[in-house]
N, CA, C and O of each residue as an XYZ file, in Angstrom:
552
protein
N      97.603    102.567     50.896
C      97.423    103.339     51.984
C      96.034    104.212     51.672
O      95.654    104.431     50.521
N      95.359    104.659     52.816
C      94.234    105.398     52.546
C      94.760    106.972     52.215
O      95.778    107.443     52.722
N      93.965    107.631     51.361
C      94.370    108.930     50.735
C      94.309    109.951     51.942
O      95.019    110.956     51.896
N      93.476    109.718     53.020
C      93.533    110.645     54.088
C      94.702    110.646     54.807
O      95.115    111.708     55.274
N      95.386    109.463     54.990
C      96.465    109.221     55.742
C      97.700    109.680     55.064
O      98.610    110.199     55.710
N      97.767    109.490     53.677
C      98.751    109.984     52.936
C      98.743    111.500     53.109
O      99.755    112.115     53.445
N      97.605    112.064     52.876
C      97.284    113.492     52.873
C      97.827    114.130     54.360
O      98.431    115.199     54.436
N      97.518    113.331     55.435
C      98.005    113.842     56.842
C      99.443    113.819     56.851
O     100.074    114.776     57.299
N     100.049    112.718     56.353
C     101.496    112.690     56.435
C     102.254    113.739     55.592
O     103.262    114.286     56.041
N     101.744    114.024     54.325
C     102.229    115.017     53.526
C     102.050    116.362     54.228
O     102.962    117.182     54.118
N     101.011    116.651     54.906
C     100.763    117.853     55.670
C     101.739    117.990     56.797
O     102.332    119.050     56.995
N     101.916    116.883     57.563
C     103.017    117.061     58.543
C     104.410    117.233     58.206
O     105.195    117.936     58.842
N     104.692    116.519     57.118
C     106.109    116.888     56.507
C     106.241    118.242     55.997
O     107.325    118.814     56.111
N     105.172    118.858     55.403
C     105.354    120.281     54.822
C     105.249    121.192     55.957
O     105.851    122.253     55.791
N     104.623    121.047     57.096
C     104.483    121.837     58.210
C     105.141    121.389     59.373
O     104.476    121.448     60.407
N     106.514    120.872     59.459
C     107.158    120.236     60.351
C     107.364    121.159     61.581
O     107.311    120.701     62.723
N     107.635    122.676     61.282
C     107.841    123.456     62.277
C     106.453    123.643     63.213
O     106.518    123.896     64.416
N     105.340    123.500     62.568
C     104.165    123.564     63.446
C     104.082    122.352     64.251
O     103.936    122.324     65.473
N     104.190    121.327     63.447
C     104.166    119.759     64.157
C     105.278    119.776     65.306
O     104.919    119.294     66.381
N     106.381    120.195     65.230
C     107.291    120.187     66.217
C     106.906    120.998     67.444
O     107.057    120.590     68.595
N     106.344    122.296     67.075
C     106.050    123.073     68.239
C     104.653    122.312     69.099
O     104.516    122.343     70.322
N     103.826    121.738     68.257
C     102.779    121.133     68.846
C     103.102    119.970     69.638
O     102.369    119.685     70.586
N     104.242    119.174     69.329
C     104.749    118.202     70.073
C     105.301    118.677     71.606
O     105.095    118.156     72.702
N     105.988    119.731     71.282
C     106.778    120.369     72.448
C     105.740    120.769     73.453
O     105.860    120.504     74.649
N     104.601    121.488     72.887
C     103.641    122.090     73.765
C     102.922    120.731     74.537
O     102.660    120.705     75.739
N     102.717    119.842     73.772
C     102.102    118.557     74.621
C     102.894    118.065     75.599
O     102.433    117.691     76.677
N     104.198    118.027     75.289
C     105.119    117.286     76.201
C     105.303    118.185     77.422
O     105.519    117.645     78.507
N     105.226    119.653     77.321
C     105.358    120.471     78.382
C     104.091    120.330     79.268
O     104.231    120.290     80.490
N     102.904    120.256     78.721
C     101.702    120.092     79.475
C     101.661    118.713     80.202
O     101.156    118.671     81.323
N     102.105    117.713     79.696
C     102.125    116.299     80.303
C     103.208    116.457     81.583
O     103.002    116.008     82.710
N     104.293    117.125     81.196
C     105.240    117.337     82.257
C     104.699    118.006     83.543
O     104.823    117.516     84.666
N     104.088    119.172     83.263
C     103.428    120.104     84.226
C     102.593    119.286     84.923
O     102.747    119.245     86.143
N     101.562    118.486     84.309
C     100.582    117.804     85.052
C     101.164    116.746     85.934
O     100.689    116.589     87.059
N     102.257    115.936     85.469
C     103.026    115.130     86.297
C     103.510    115.464     87.605
O     103.469    114.787     88.632
N     104.051    116.795     87.379
C     104.828    117.329     88.682
C     103.632    117.925     89.516
O     103.687    117.842     90.743
N     102.587    118.505     88.921
C     101.540    119.089     89.798
C     100.924    117.762     90.610
O     100.742    117.777     91.827
N     100.650    116.691     89.813
C     100.093    115.687     90.700
C     100.895    115.005     91.728
O     100.447    114.576     92.791
N     102.142    114.937     91.322
C     103.213    114.483     92.371
C     103.249    115.332     93.629
O     103.334    114.745     94.708
N     103.196    116.589     93.597
C     103.306    117.666     94.497
C     101.965    117.578     95.296
O     102.000    117.668     96.523
N     100.785    117.405     94.632
C      99.485    117.238     95.090
C      99.487    116.053     96.167
O      99.004    116.221     97.286
N     100.065    114.837     95.756
C      99.986    113.702     96.423
C     100.906    113.873     97.639
O     100.521    113.469     98.736
N     102.013    114.409     97.501
C     102.852    114.655     98.684
C     102.202    115.669     99.760
O     102.462    115.667    100.964
N     101.412    116.433     99.176
C     100.850    117.533    100.344
C      99.349    116.912    100.856
O      98.836    117.451    101.837
N      98.746    115.941    100.291
C      97.533    115.456    100.660
C      97.535    114.115    101.162
O      96.711    113.774    102.011
N      98.458    113.268    100.674
C      98.216    111.870    101.013
C      99.391    111.409    102.033
O     100.589    111.289    101.779
N      98.768    111.200    103.162
C      99.723    110.648    104.255
C     100.152    109.143    104.139
O      99.503    108.345    103.461
N     101.206    108.821    104.791
C     101.821    107.353    104.743
C     102.210    107.052    105.994
O     103.223    107.594    106.437
N     101.568    106.253    106.680
C     102.148    105.780    108.018
C     102.831    104.497    108.057
O     102.614    103.671    107.171
N     103.654    104.254    109.028
C     104.395    103.087    109.068
C     104.617    102.771    110.463
O     104.281    103.533    111.369
N     105.200    101.615    110.650
C     105.346    101.219    112.322
C     106.723    100.480    112.438
O     107.177     99.818    111.505
N     107.354    100.633    113.633
C     108.544    100.045    113.924
C     108.402     99.424    115.160
O     107.361     99.755    115.728
N     109.110     98.623    115.776
C     109.069     98.042    116.996
C     110.518     98.141    117.886
O     111.599     97.836    117.383
N     110.396     98.526    119.027
C     111.691     98.765    119.706
C     111.545     97.949    121.125
O     110.597     97.995    121.910
N     112.701     97.224    121.222
C     112.653     96.479    122.783
C     112.850     97.480    123.831
O     113.576     98.460    123.662
N     112.257     97.261    124.832
C     112.374     97.956    126.126
C     111.972     97.029    127.240
O     110.811     96.953    127.642
N     113.062     96.264    127.768
C     112.750     95.312    128.450
C     111.856     95.534    129.761
O     112.199     96.471    130.482
N     110.877     94.864    130.103
C     110.468     93.540    129.553
C     109.399     93.871    128.609
O     108.797     92.904    128.142
N     109.018     95.108    128.209
C     108.073     95.403    127.228
C     108.638     95.752    125.835
O     109.848     95.684    125.619
N     107.753     96.124    124.901
C     108.062     96.624    123.643
C     107.453     97.861    123.243
O     106.344     98.041    123.746
N     107.879     98.778    122.464
C     107.285     99.959    122.047
C     106.942     99.832    120.555
O     107.868     99.766    119.747
N     105.718     99.795    120.160
C     105.259    100.048    118.821
C     105.108    101.446    118.450
O     104.173    102.115    118.888
N     106.062    101.957    117.594
C     106.042    103.319    117.307
C     105.365    103.320    115.883
O     105.733    102.665    114.908
N     104.284    104.202    115.965
C     103.634    104.614    114.671
C     104.131    106.019    114.205
O     104.125    106.960    114.999
N     104.617    106.179    112.746
C     105.196    107.340    112.493
C     104.493    107.756    111.196
O     103.677    107.041    110.614
N     104.890    109.005    110.783
C     104.270    109.623    109.439
C     105.525    110.381    108.890
O     105.822    111.516    109.262
N     106.282    109.608    107.911
C     107.282    110.134    107.293
C     106.788    111.051    106.151
O     107.648    111.700    105.556
N     105.623    111.161    105.819
C     105.064    112.136    104.684
C     104.925    113.590    105.051
O     105.223    114.077    106.141
N     104.419    114.244    103.972
C     104.407    115.795    104.337
C     103.025    116.055    104.781
O     102.813    117.137    105.327
N     102.011    115.185    104.619
C     100.619    115.485    104.814
C     100.303    114.890    106.254
O     100.957    113.958    106.724
N      99.373    115.431    106.838
C      98.826    115.262    108.085
C      97.663    113.968    107.880
O      96.801    113.892    107.005
N      97.927    113.082    108.895
C      97.036    111.826    108.953
C      96.072    112.004    110.148
O      96.508    112.423    111.220
N      94.846    111.710    109.990
C      93.796    111.825    111.045
C      93.027    110.652    111.338
O      92.872    109.777    110.486
N      92.533    110.577    112.489
C      91.634    109.344    112.810
C      92.493    108.075    112.682
O      92.133    107.206    111.888
N      93.390    107.947    113.273
C      94.447    106.884    113.126
C      94.010    105.786    113.998
O      93.869    105.988    115.204
N      93.800    104.706    113.501
C      93.384    103.230    114.191
C      94.456    102.227    113.871
O      95.115    102.153    112.833
N      94.520    101.430    114.993
C      95.447    100.233    114.672
C      94.722     98.941    115.155
O      94.248     98.787    116.280
N      94.708     98.091    114.199
C      94.154     96.746    114.495
C      95.120     95.809    114.356
O      96.027     95.909    113.530
N      94.941     94.588    115.371
C      95.671     93.402    115.416
C      96.458     93.370    116.732
O      97.364     92.566    116.949
N      96.064     94.260    117.545
C      96.782     94.253    118.881
C      95.899     93.322    119.949
O      96.279     93.093    121.098
N      94.890     92.918    119.480
C      94.001     92.010    120.453
C      94.620     90.452    120.247
O      93.918     89.648    119.633
N      95.512     90.165    120.595
C      96.143     88.833    120.551
C      96.329     88.272    122.059
O      96.765     88.958    122.984
N      95.995     87.138    122.147
C      96.296     86.352    123.457
C      97.847     86.463    123.635
O      98.611     86.540    122.673
N      98.206     86.465    124.801
C      99.567     86.307    125.342
C     100.315     87.659    125.070
O     101.541     87.716    125.156
N      99.567     88.719    124.748
C     100.237     89.918    124.573
C      99.400     91.167    125.321
O      98.260     91.469    124.967
N     100.079     91.819    126.350
C      99.395     92.689    127.110
C      99.725     94.183    126.282
O     100.843     94.488    125.868
N      98.485     95.031    126.144
C      98.802     96.273    125.532
C      98.419     97.022    126.501
O      97.427     96.727    127.168
N      99.279     98.307    126.770
C      99.131     99.441    127.850
C      98.038    100.209    127.236
O      97.920    100.286    126.013
N      97.234    100.781    128.065
C      95.982    101.469    127.502
C      96.671    102.665    126.707
O      97.763    103.149    127.003
N      95.926    103.029    125.740
C      96.137    104.199    124.860
C      94.801    104.538    124.116
O      94.104    103.639    123.647
N      94.495    105.742    124.031
C      93.386    106.189    123.333
C      93.320    106.145    121.816
O      93.882    107.007    121.140
N      92.704    105.242    121.332
C      92.587    104.953    119.922
C      91.140    105.155    119.479
O      90.269    104.573    120.126
N      90.812    105.884    118.491
C      91.683    106.213    117.324
C      92.497    107.417    117.909
O      92.094    108.069    118.872
N      93.539    107.633    117.328
C      94.499    108.779    117.638
C      93.976    109.822    116.729
O      93.795    109.608    115.530
N      93.719    111.018    117.343
C      93.055    112.056    116.393
C      93.903    112.690    115.247
O      93.337    112.936    114.182
N      95.178    112.957    115.400
C      96.025    113.208    114.240
C      97.448    113.127    114.544
O      97.965    113.180    115.660
N      98.056    112.982    113.334
C      99.512    112.838    113.400
C     100.116    113.791    112.222
O      99.991    113.546    111.022
N     100.714    114.790    112.705
C     101.367    115.573    111.593
C     102.478    115.132    110.994
O     103.022    114.107    111.406
N     102.994    115.862    109.898
C     104.096    115.302    109.234
C     105.345    115.181    110.224
O     105.552    116.033    111.088
N     106.222    113.986    110.026
C     107.361    113.658    110.842
C     107.079    113.376    112.324
O     108.012    113.214    113.111
N     105.793    113.318    112.706
C     105.397    113.006    114.043
C     105.153    111.582    114.202
O     105.049    110.815    113.246
N     105.053    111.205    115.539
C     104.829    109.683    115.948
C     104.064    109.563    117.207
O     103.777    110.541    117.897
N     103.771    108.460    117.468
C     103.052    108.114    118.747
C     103.370    106.716    119.074
O     103.425    105.880    118.172
N     103.597    106.383    120.390
C     103.937    104.965    120.830
C     102.997    104.259    121.421
O     102.227    104.853    122.175
N     102.856    102.862    121.211
C     102.021    101.960    121.908
C     102.850    100.969    122.604
O     103.665    100.308    121.960
N     102.693    100.802    123.980
C     103.539    100.044    124.757
C     102.752     98.704    125.004
O     101.653     98.647    125.555
N     103.532     97.534    124.476
C     102.993     96.129    124.702
C     104.027     95.255    125.402
O     105.228     95.524    125.402
N     103.474     94.170    126.011
C     104.395     93.238    126.801
C     104.049     91.885    126.390
O     102.981     91.423    126.792
N     104.883     91.119    125.568
C     104.601     89.894    125.211
C     104.971     89.039    126.470
O     105.849     89.285    127.296
N     104.125     88.005    126.435
C     104.549     86.870    127.409
C     105.323     85.769    126.806
O     105.378     85.661    125.581
N     105.937     84.927    127.612
C     106.629     83.794    126.985
C     106.060     82.837    126.061
O     106.763     82.085    125.386
N     104.698     82.855    126.020
C     104.187     81.966    125.107
C     103.317     82.859    123.861
O     102.372     82.409    123.213
N     103.813     83.998    123.754
C     103.165     84.927    122.698
C     103.985     84.591    121.447
O     105.120     84.118    121.419
N     103.135     84.951    120.342
C     103.892     84.497    119.156
C     105.192     85.376    118.712
O     105.253     86.432    119.343
N     106.106     85.209    117.897
C     107.229     85.762    117.509
C     107.006     87.017    116.749
O     107.862     87.900    116.792
N     105.809     87.176    115.985
C     105.697     88.112    115.115
C     104.162     88.744    115.406
O     103.276     87.985    115.797
N     103.940     89.956    115.226
C     102.752     90.707    115.325
C     102.373     91.315    114.066
O     103.171     92.152    113.644
N     101.430     91.107    113.429
C     100.783     91.682    112.322
C      99.792     92.732    112.589
O      98.763     92.360    113.154
N      99.915     94.031    112.276
C      99.135     95.024    112.618
C      98.533     95.814    111.279
O      99.149     95.736    110.216
N      97.547     96.423    111.363
C      96.944     97.056    110.291
C      96.735     98.601    110.782
O      96.035     98.758    111.782
N      97.272     99.708    110.173
C      97.021    101.041    110.363
C      96.145    101.490    109.602
O      96.351    101.289    108.406
N      95.024    102.155    109.940
C      94.142    102.752    109.317
C      94.048    104.243    109.486
O      94.078    104.651    110.647
N      93.933    105.167    108.464
C      93.948    106.440    108.787
C      93.309    107.173    107.656
O      93.126    106.633    106.565
N      92.921    108.578    107.955
C      92.309    109.411    106.862
C      93.305    110.638    106.685
O      94.133    111.005    107.518
N      93.086    111.151    105.547
C      93.804    112.303    105.303
C      93.147    113.130    104.094
O      92.126    112.678    103.576
N      93.693    114.302    103.642
C      93.006    115.122    102.645
C      92.558    114.394    101.346
O      91.588    114.695    100.649
N      93.455    113.365    101.145
C      93.068    112.549     99.762
C      92.085    111.655     99.850
O      91.558    111.179     98.844
N      91.709    111.309    101.179
C      90.681    110.270    101.273
C      90.523    109.626    102.657
O      91.235    109.983    103.596
N      89.547    108.634    102.782
C      89.582    107.919    104.119
C      89.718    106.498    103.998
O      89.525    105.915    102.931
N      90.046    105.920    105.069
C      90.391    104.655    105.385
C      91.494    104.024    104.493
O      91.304    103.016    103.814
N      92.636    104.691    104.555
C      93.862    104.286    103.902
C      94.328    103.174    104.743
O      93.954    103.186    105.915
N      95.064    102.237    104.350
C      95.552    101.087    105.118
C      96.910    100.713    104.743
O      97.329    100.688    103.586
N      97.674    100.378    105.957
C      99.047     99.866    105.747
C      99.324     98.683    106.645
O      99.003     98.771    107.831
N      99.910     97.551    106.169
C     100.201     96.418    107.041
C     101.666     96.359    107.436
O     102.563     96.622    106.635
N     101.871     96.014    108.665
C     103.245     95.857    109.082
C     103.229     94.462    109.854
O     102.258     93.972    110.430
N     104.366     93.985    109.754
C     104.753     92.526    110.417
C     105.958     93.031    111.319
O     106.995     93.451    110.807
N     105.749     92.963    112.792
C     106.785     93.386    113.496
C     107.175     92.049    114.409
O     106.401     91.253    114.940
N     108.568     92.064    114.416
C     109.095     90.872    115.343
C     109.189     91.287    116.724
O     109.858     92.261    117.070
N     108.519     90.552    117.526
C     108.406     90.755    119.014
C     109.685     90.272    119.621
O     109.849     90.328    120.840
């Protein structure tokens, strides 16, 4: 073994109290940074989802924000499909606060597909153009 490595090992053994304190301090810093980042993400990164609800003869696509952060400039792609009528809605939707939602009413025709794949795009404090994909059964 290299003399420097042996010397370092001997120093660590002889100064175990200092070494232990350093390890505890590093662990505390890492734990603090982990918790801080988790809280920052919760407060700044929105997460949007979608569900579909039957309402004969139409369907309601519900876009909702289960996260703590506000989403802005919400766009929905994938609604331009033949044999599905989309009731007028002003998109992009300006903002969606925490635990809020908005609905899009659609009416599938008898020859429409069984599933609708949509892409939800939004901005938030953590960045722009976040995306989520949802496959909804009509």
